N, C-alpha and C positions, 0 to 999 in steps of 0.2 A: 298098080298100087291100088286098084279100084276097092273099096268097100262093099260096093255093091248094095245100094241103099235100095228098098223096092217100094212100090207104089202103094203098099199095104200096111205100110208103118205107121204107128200111132206115134205122132210127136207131141210133144210138151215144150211149151216155148215160155219159161218162166218170163215174167215181165214184159208179156206179149202188148200192153198198151204203151210202152214206151217208145221213146224214139228208135232204139234198135229192135227190138221185139217186134212192132208194127211193120217195120220193114222186112223182117224175116219172115214174118205168117205171110204177107202179101207175096213176096218171091216164092215160097213154099208150094203156095196155092197156084200160083204162074205155071211151076214147074210140074203142076199135078199130085204133088203130095199132100197129104193129107183130108183127100176127097174121098167121102164115102161111097161114091158110084167105083172107085176102085179098091175099096177095101180099106181104106186109109183113115185116120182119124188125126185133127188137129186141135190139142186143148190149149185153151187161151183165158182161162181161167181168173176172174176178178179178185182184189184184195178182199173184198166182204166174202168170196168163196172157198177163199184157200189163204189162212195167214201163213206165209213162210217163215214167219216169226218161231211159231210152234211145231217141233218135231213131231210131237203126236200127230197132229192135224196133217203135215205133210205125208207122214208114213202111211197115215190112213187113205189119203188121197188116192197115192201111189198104189196101194194095194186092191183099191175099187178099180182104177181107170188101166192100170197096168201099160203104161207108155213105154215104148222100144225105144226111142232116140228122145233125150234131152237137150236143150240149150238153153244154158243159164245165163239169160240175158238182165236180169232183175238186180237191182244195187241202188245203194244212196248215192247219187252223183253231185258233184258243184262245182262252182270254181274257186280261186284261191280266197276268196272272203270267207266262203261257207264253211272249207275245210278247215281254216284257221279257227274260226269261230266255234266249231262242233266236233272237234277232234274224237270225243267219246263216241257221238252218233255216228260218226264215219267208219269209226273200227268196229264197236259193236255190233252195230245193225247189219254190217256186211258181211261179219263173220257168222252170225246168225243165220242168214238167209243161206250163205254158201255151205256152209255146215249142214243144215237140214237136208238141202236139195241134194247133195253131192252125196251125202249118206245113205238118204232114201234111194237114191238110183241106184248103186250099189248094193243095196239090201234086197231090192225089190228085181234084179236082175235087167236092169237096164241096157239094151245092147249097145248104144253107142252115147257119148256124154260128150257135150262142148262146153267148156267154161271160157268166158271173157273175162280176161284181165285187162291192163291197161299200160300206156306207154310210161308211166309214172312209176312203176315198179321198179324201173332202174335207176341207177345212181344220178344224183344230181351233176357231176363231173364225170360223165362216163365220155369213154373216146367216141367218136362221131366218124359216119353214121353208127347207130349204136347196135350192136349184135346181141344174139340172144346169151352168149357167154358172158355179157355185162352184168347178168343179175347178181346180186348179193356180194358184188365186187367193190363196194364203195357206200358212202352216205348218202341216205335218201335227201331231197327236197323238203325241208321242214316244213312249208305250206301245205303241202299233202301227204305228210312221211303216215299218218292214222289211216286213211285210205289205202296208199299204197302196200301198208302192211296187212292188212286184210286180203287184198288181191293176191301179194306173194303167198300168203298161208292156203289161199285156194288153188294155185298153181300148184304148191307142193303136196296139196292134200290128193288132189287128181293123182299127181306121178306117184305119190305112196302108194295109192289104192292099184294103180297098175302094176308098179313094181310087186308088192305084196301079193295082191290077190287077182292080177290078169283082167282089173275092170278097165274096158276100152275108153278111157276117156284122154281126151286132147284139150289144150287151151292154145286161144290166141291172144296175142297181145296188140289191141288195136293202138292207132295214133289218133290225133285230136280229131273227132266227130262232129260233124254238121248235118243239117238238113230237116225234112220233115219231121216233126212233132218234139223238136228241140224244145230246151227249157229256156224262155226268153225272160225270167225272173229278173228284174232290175239290179239285185245284188247276188244270186245266188247262179247265176248264168254263167256258162264256160265263156272263153273269150270271143269266138266268131258269133254267138247268139246275141251277147252282150253288146257287140260293135253293131251289128245289124239294128237291133233296138236302138240306140244311141242314135245312130244316123238318121234313120228312117222318121225317129219321131223329130229329130231337130230340123228336118226339111218340111214335115209338115206343118211344125210352127214355126216356120223360117227364123230358126236362132242364129246367131249370128258365129258362136261357137260351140265346139265340144271338147269335153276335158276326156282323155283317156288314161288309164294307169301306167305309170312307170315312163320308162326311158322310151319305149318303142322299139329298142333294140334285141331284145331277144328274139331268136329263130325259133320258128314253130311250123310243124307238118300237119295239114288239114286232109281229112278225107271225108266224103261224103258217104252218108251211112248207107245208102243202096249199095255203096262199093263193099262195103264190110259184110251187108247180106249176103252178097255175092260170093265172098269168101269163105261165110260160115258152111254154105251148103255145099260149095266145091270143095272144102277140106272134109267135111263129111263123105262126101263120095268117094274122096280121092287119096285122103292121106291115111296111111297105118303106118304109125312110127316104126312098128317092126320090120317092113317091109325093108330088104336089102339096099332099095334105091332111095329110100324116104331120106331126108336129110338128117343128119349126124351132127355132132358137137365136134369140137377140136381135137377131144379125145376118140373121137370116132365110134361114141355110143349114140343111141336114139335119142334124139330130140324129142320133147312130149309139149313143148309150147312151139310156136311161130309167131313172128312180126307181122302184122299187116298195116301196111300202108302206101302212099303214093312213091314215098322215098327222096321228095322234094320238099322242100322247107322254104320258107318265106318270114321276112322281119314282120314283126307286127307293125310298125310303121308304112311297109309297103301293103301290107292288109287292109291298113285303114284307109289306104289311097283307093284301094280297089273297092272297097265298099262305098266310100264317098262319093266316088265317078257314079257308080251304080245307081245309087240313089239320087244323085244330083245333086249334093250339098257341097257347095263351094265356099263355105265361112272358114275360121280361123280353127286349127287343131291344138287345144292346149295339154301337155303332157305335165301329168301330176307326179313328179319324182318323188315324193313322199310316200307314194303305194308300192310295193313290191314288184320286181319284175319276173320271179319265180325263176326257173332252170333258165341259164343264158342261151341254151342250143338243145334241140330235143329232136332229133332225125333220126327215124330208123331205117337200118339196114334189113330191107325186105327182099334179099336175094335169094335166101331158102324157099319162100313161099311162091317166088318168081319161077325158080327151077321147077317147083313141082307144076308149074302151068298156068298158077292165077295173078292174073296183073290188074290194077285199077283200071275204070275206064272212064270217070268221069271227071276233066281236068279241073282245075280249080276256079277259072272265069264262068265256066258254063255251071258250076256248081252254085257260087256265089249267086248267079244271076237269077236262076230257078229257084234258090233258098229265100233271097228278097222277095221275089214275086210273089211264094207262098206266105212269108210274114205278112206281106201288105195288105194280104187278100184275106186275113183271119179277121 
């Protein structure tokens, strides 16, 4: 089933300075990809050098540099508050980035393309654990509906180009991520980063309590970003959706997107306990139930990517410990 990437591939990682992109670039180099001594290349343009919002700029860049493998890790992301307050930004900015990079990749004969979606593409009340067939099978969670719609459009654009023109595009749907280069902004961060910041600062400043959003009851799945980087490269090397042994949907047709995660979830209350214990905070936790919980449970069915031969390696306790150490050393 291997697609046999060679060491002389020219990789373009869109969003290379972000959490996912930087982990992908590091792992590519560790595996010998993108190194000039092997005839390869690894393009990591900064925003000032390549405006992903402008199609002409993107297309001109592709014509000049001619990447052969593209990983689209660039996106506007944020937590519940940011998604609720800036729906226009999350919808339009992500659509622009996706459309420009996907179309330019296709028009400039990119050999393999990988798009990153998100587990929030699935319906709010999807059957658990969530299988790939749940896509478009129900209403989305309102707090991140616009972001989810953009990501769904990206998946479907990749799928449409494959079906209509044979463009070799695949997509992965990662669960909630955490790890190096996460966004620790006080209001725009995701739950793991937000909690690590809150409890680390509470410990440093000897606070007697920490306020957390919602009831603490929702169940979430968390994966270290280095595991996602590993899954991305594994799938580029090993997953050909057209292969007869590749994962199929319930109708027996090829799947062009796969879930990526640990397959294990945890309540936000339990996560808070783990983080509080790790940073040494022994004060009171106050739950602000005026704030939204979001989706009640979100656990991915990862049986298909597991069957391909990929499994997550970093367990949650180890990942939290590493991430807190990294955060407190900033």
